[in-house]
MILOMI-42932 format. One line per 3 residues: their letters; for each residue z, x, y of N, C-alpha, C, O, CB. Coordinates in steps of 0.2 Angstrom, whole numbers, plus 5000, padded with zeros to 4 digits. Glycine has a CB too. Example, Ala and Ser with C-alpha at 12.3 -4.5 7.8 and 13.67 -1.06 7.14 Angstrom:
2
AS) 5039:5066:4972:5039:5062:4978:5039:5066:4984:5042:5071:4983:5045:5057:4978  5035:5064:4989:5036:5068:4995:5039:5064:5000:5040:5067:5006:5029:5070:4997 $
//
This chain:
102
XXX) 5522:5526:5533:5519:5532:5531:5516:5534:5539:5513:5531:5542:5514:5531:5524  5518:5541:5539:5514:5543:5546:5508:5548:5544:5509:5554:5542:5519:5547:5550  5502:5544:5545:5496:5548:5543:5492:5547:5551:5491:5541:5553:5491:5545:5536 $
XXX) 5490:5552:5554:5486:5554:5559:5480:5558:5558:5478:5561:5553:5490:5557:5563  5476:5557:5563:5470:5562:5562:5471:5569:5560:5467:5573:5557:5466:5562:5569  5476:5571:5562:5479:5578:5561:5481:5579:5554:5482:5585:5552:5484:5581:5567 $
XXX) 5483:5575:5551:5484:5575:5543:5478:5576:5539:5473:5573:5539:5487:5568:5540  5478:5583:5536:5471:5585:5533:5471:5581:5526:5465:5580:5524:5471:5594:5531  5476:5578:5523:5474:5576:5517:5478:5569:5517:5483:5569:5513:5475:5581:5511 $
XXX) 5476:5564:5520:5479:5557:5520:5480:5554:5513:5484:5550:5512:5475:5552:5525  5475:5555:5509:5476:5552:5502:5482:5555:5499:5486:5552:5496:5470:5552:5498  5483:5561:5499:5488:5565:5496:5496:5563:5499:5500:5562:5495:5486:5573:5497 $
XXX) 5495:5562:5505:5501:5560:5509:5503:5552:5506:5508:5551:5504:5500:5559:5518  5499:5549:5506:5499:5541:5503:5502:5542:5496:5507:5538:5494:5491:5537:5504  5499:5546:5492:5501:5547:5485:5509:5549:5485:5513:5546:5481:5496:5551:5481 $
XXX) 5511:5554:5489:5517:5557:5489:5522:5551:5491:5528:5551:5488:5516:5563:5494  5520:5547:5497:5525:5543:5498:5526:5537:5493:5531:5535:5492:5523:5540:5505  5521:5534:5490:5521:5530:5484:5525:5534:5479:5528:5531:5475:5513:5528:5481 $
XXX) 5525:5540:5477:5528:5544:5473:5536:5543:5475:5540:5542:5470:5526:5551:5472  5538:5543:5481:5545:5542:5482:5546:5535:5481:5552:5534:5479:5547:5544:5489  5543:5530:5482:5544:5523:5481:5546:5522:5474:5551:5519:5471:5538:5519:5483 $
XXX) 5540:5525:5470:5541:5523:5462:5546:5528:5459:5548:5527:5454:5535:5524:5457  5548:5533:5461:5552:5537:5457:5561:5538:5461:5565:5540:5457:5549:5545:5457  5561:5535:5467:5568:5536:5469:5572:5529:5470:5570:5524:5472:5567:5539:5476 $
XXX) 5578:5530:5466:5582:5524:5467:5589:5528:5469:5590:5534:5468:5583:5518:5460  5593:5523:5472:5600:5526:5473:5603:5528:5467:5608:5532:5467:5605:5522:5476  5601:5525:5461:5605:5528:5455:5602:5534:5453:5606:5538:5450:5604:5523:5449 $
XXX) 5596:5537:5455:5593:5542:5453:5596:5548:5457:5597:5553:5455:5587:5541:5453  5596:5546:5464:5596:5551:5469:5602:5548:5475:5600:5546:5480:5589:5552:5473  5608:5547:5473:5613:5545:5477:5615:5549:5483:5617:5547:5489:5619:5545:5473 $
XXX) 5613:5556:5481:5616:5560:5486:5609:5564:5490:5610:5569:5493:5621:5566:5482  5604:5560:5491:5598:5563:5495:5600:5566:5500:5598:5572:5501:5593:5558:5497  5604:5563:5505:5606:5565:5512:5611:5571:5512:5612:5573:5517:5608:5560:5515 $
XXX) 5614:5573:5506:5620:5576:5506:5618:5584:5505:5622:5588:5504:5624:5573:5501  5612:5586:5505:5611:5594:5504:5604:5595:5501:5600:5591:5498:5616:5596:5499  5602:5601:5502:5595:5603:5501:5593:5602:5494:5588:5600:5492:5593:5611:5504 $
XXX) 5598:5603:5490:5597:5603:5482:5595:5596:5480:5590:5595:5476:5603:5606:5477  5598:5591:5482:5597:5584:5482:5590:5581:5484:5587:5577:5480:5602:5581:5486  5589:5584:5491:5582:5582:5493:5577:5585:5491:5572:5582:5490:5582:5583:5500 $
XXX) 5578:5591:5488:5572:5595:5485:5570:5592:5479:5564:5593:5477:5574:5602:5485  5575:5589:5474:5573:5586:5469:5569:5580:5471:5565:5579:5467:5577:5585:5465  5571:5576:5475:5567:5571:5476:5560:5572:5480:5555:5568:5481:5570:5565:5478 $
XXX) 5560:5577:5483:5553:5579:5486:5549:5582:5481:5543:5581:5481:5553:5583:5492  5551:5585:5476:5548:5589:5471:5545:5583:5466:5539:5584:5464:5553:5594:5468  5548:5578:5465:5547:5572:5461:5540:5570:5464:5534:5570:5461:5552:5567:5462 $
XXX) 5541:5568:5471:5536:5565:5475:5530:5567:5474:5524:5564:5473:5538:5564:5481  5531:5574:5476:5525:5579:5477:5522:5580:5470:5516:5581:5470:5527:5586:5480  5525:5580:5466:5522:5581:5458:5518:5575:5457:5512:5575:5455:5529:5580:5451 $
XXX) 5520:5569:5459:5516:5563:5458:5509:5564:5461:5504:5564:5458:5521:5555:5460  5510:5566:5468:5504:5568:5473:5499:5573:5469:5493:5572:5469:5507:5571:5479  5502:5578:5467:5498:5584:5463:5494:5581:5457:5488:5583:5456:5503:5589:5461 $
XXX) 5498:5578:5454:5495:5575:5448:5489:5570:5449:5484:5571:5446:5500:5570:5444  5490:5566:5454:5485:5561:5455:5478:5565:5459:5473:5563:5458:5488:5556:5460  5480:5571:5462:5474:5575:5465:5471:5577:5459:5465:5576:5459:5476:5580:5469 $
XXX) 5474:5580:5454:5471:5582:5448:5467:5577:5444:5461:5579:5441:5477:5584:5444  5469:5571:5444:5466:5565:5440:5459:5564:5444:5454:5564:5441:5471:5557:5440  5460:5563:5450:5455:5559:5454:5450:5566:5457:5446:5565:5461:5458:5554:5461 $
XXX) 5451:5572:5455:5447:5577:5458:5447:5579:5465:5442:5581:5468:5439:5576:5456  5453:5578:5468:5454:5579:5475:5457:5586:5476:5463:5587:5478:5459:5574:5478  5453:5591:5474:5454:5598:5473:5456:5601:5479:5461:5606:5478:5447:5602:5471 $
XXX) 5453:5600:5485:5455:5603:5491:5461:5602:5494:5463:5606:5498:5450:5602:5496  5465:5597:5491:5472:5595:5493:5477:5598:5488:5483:5599:5489:5473:5586:5492  5475:5601:5482:5479:5604:5478:5484:5610:5481:5490:5611:5480:5475:5605:5472 $
XXX) 5480:5614:5485:5483:5620:5487:5489:5617:5492:5495:5620:5491:5478:5624:5491  5487:5613:5496:5493:5610:5501:5498:5608:5497:5504:5609:5498:5490:5603:5505  5497:5604:5491:5502:5600:5487:5506:5606:5484:5512:5606:5483:5498:5596:5482 $
XXX) 5503:5612:5482:5506:5617:5479:5511:5622:5483:5516:5624:5482:5501:5622:5476  5508:5621:5489:5513:5625:5495:5519:5621:5497:5525:5623:5498:5508:5627:5502  5518:5614:5497:5524:5610:5497:5529:5610:5492:5536:5610:5492:5521:5602:5498 $
XXX) 5526:5610:5486:5531:5611:5480:5535:5617:5480:5541:5617:5479:5527:5610:5474  5532:5623:5482:5535:5629:5483:5540:5629:5487:5546:5632:5486:5531:5634:5484  5539:5626:5494:5543:5626:5498:5551:5623:5496:5556:5626:5497:5540:5622:5503 $
XXX) 5549:5616:5493:5555:5612:5491:5559:5617:5485:5565:5616:5484:5552:5605:5489  5555:5620:5481:5558:5623:5475:5563:5630:5478:5568:5631:5475:5551:5626:5471  5561:5633:5484:5565:5638:5487:5570:5634:5490:5576:5635:5488:5561:5642:5492 $
XXX) 5569:5630:5495:5575:5626:5498:5580:5623:5494:5586:5622:5496:5572:5621:5502  5578:5621:5488:5583:5617:5484:5587:5622:5479:5591:5620:5474:5579:5612:5480  5587:5629:5481:5589:5633:5476:5586:5634:5469:5589:5635:5464:5596:5632:5474 $
XXX) 5580:5633:5469:5576:5634:5464:5577:5629:5458:5578:5630:5452:5577:5641:5462  5578:5622:5461:5578:5616:5456:5573:5616:5451:5567:5619:5452:5579:5609:5460  5574:5613:5446:5569:5612:5441:5569:5605:5439:5574:5601:5438:5571:5616:5434 $
XXX) 5562:5603:5438:5562:5596:5436:5563:5595:5428:5560:5598:5424:5555:5594:5439  5569:5591:5427:5571:5590:5421:5566:5585:5416:5560:5583:5418:5579:5586:5422  5567:5584:5410:5563:5580:5406:5564:5573:5408:5559:5569:5407:5564:5581:5398 $
XXX) 5570:5571:5411:5569:5564:5413:5566:5563:5420:5563:5558:5421:5576:5561:5414  5566:5568:5424:5562:5568:5431:5555:5568:5428:5552:5563:5431:5563:5575:5436  5553:5572:5424:5546:5573:5422:5543:5566:5419:5538:5564:5419:5545:5580:5417 $
XXX) 5548:5562:5415:5546:5556:5413:5545:5551:5418:5540:5547:5417:5550:5553:5409  5549:5551:5424:5549:5547:5430:5542:5548:5433:5538:5543:5434:5556:5550:5435  5540:5555:5434:5535:5557:5437:5528:5553:5434:5524:5550:5437:5535:5564:5436 $
XXX) 5528:5555:5427:5522:5553:5423:5522:5545:5424:5516:5542:5424:5523:5556:5415  5528:5541:5423:5527:5534:5423:5525:5532:5429:5521:5527:5429:5534:5530:5421  5526:5535:5436:5524:5533:5442:5517:5535:5442:5513:5530:5445:5528:5537:5448 $
XXX) 5514:5541:5440:5506:5542:5440:5503:5537:5437:5498:5534:5439:5504:5550:5437  5506:5535:5430:5502:5530:5426:5502:5523:5429:5496:5520:5429:5506:5529:5420  5508:5521:5433:5507:5515:5436:5502:5515:5442:5500:5509:5444:5513:5513:5438 $
XXX) 5501:5520:5446:5497:5520:5451:5489:5520:5449:5485:5517:5452:5498:5526:5455  5487:5523:5443:5481:5524:5440:5480:5518:5437:5474:5516:5437:5481:5530:5436  5485:5514:5435:5484:5507:5432:5482:5502:5437:5477:5498:5437:5490:5504:5430 $
XXX) 5485:5503:5443:5484:5498:5449:5477:5499:5451:5473:5495:5453:5490:5499:5456  5475:5506:5451:5468:5508:5454:5462:5506:5449:5457:5506:5451:5467:5516:5455  5464:5505:5442:5459:5503:5438:5456:5496:5437:5452:5494:5433:5461:5506:5432 $
//
């Protein structure tokens, strides 16, 4: 995880990277490096985890940054959508991170 003093919201970055760890497997994203659509789905899932955790923990100043990142990958991926399966994986990751923090 690359977090420097220049990173405005290091906690959001950490949650995003944890989102990658908890939501991405080769079975779910076997073609991650084969095009923008595949990478966009993985990035959207990871950032959805970060956005929801910002909401849960009241990290409001980071939410605008998170929304911008989500919109970037939404456009890059040809307007990919989070499927019900993807949302379930995102919610499970958020629940796991909250559980560990309690």
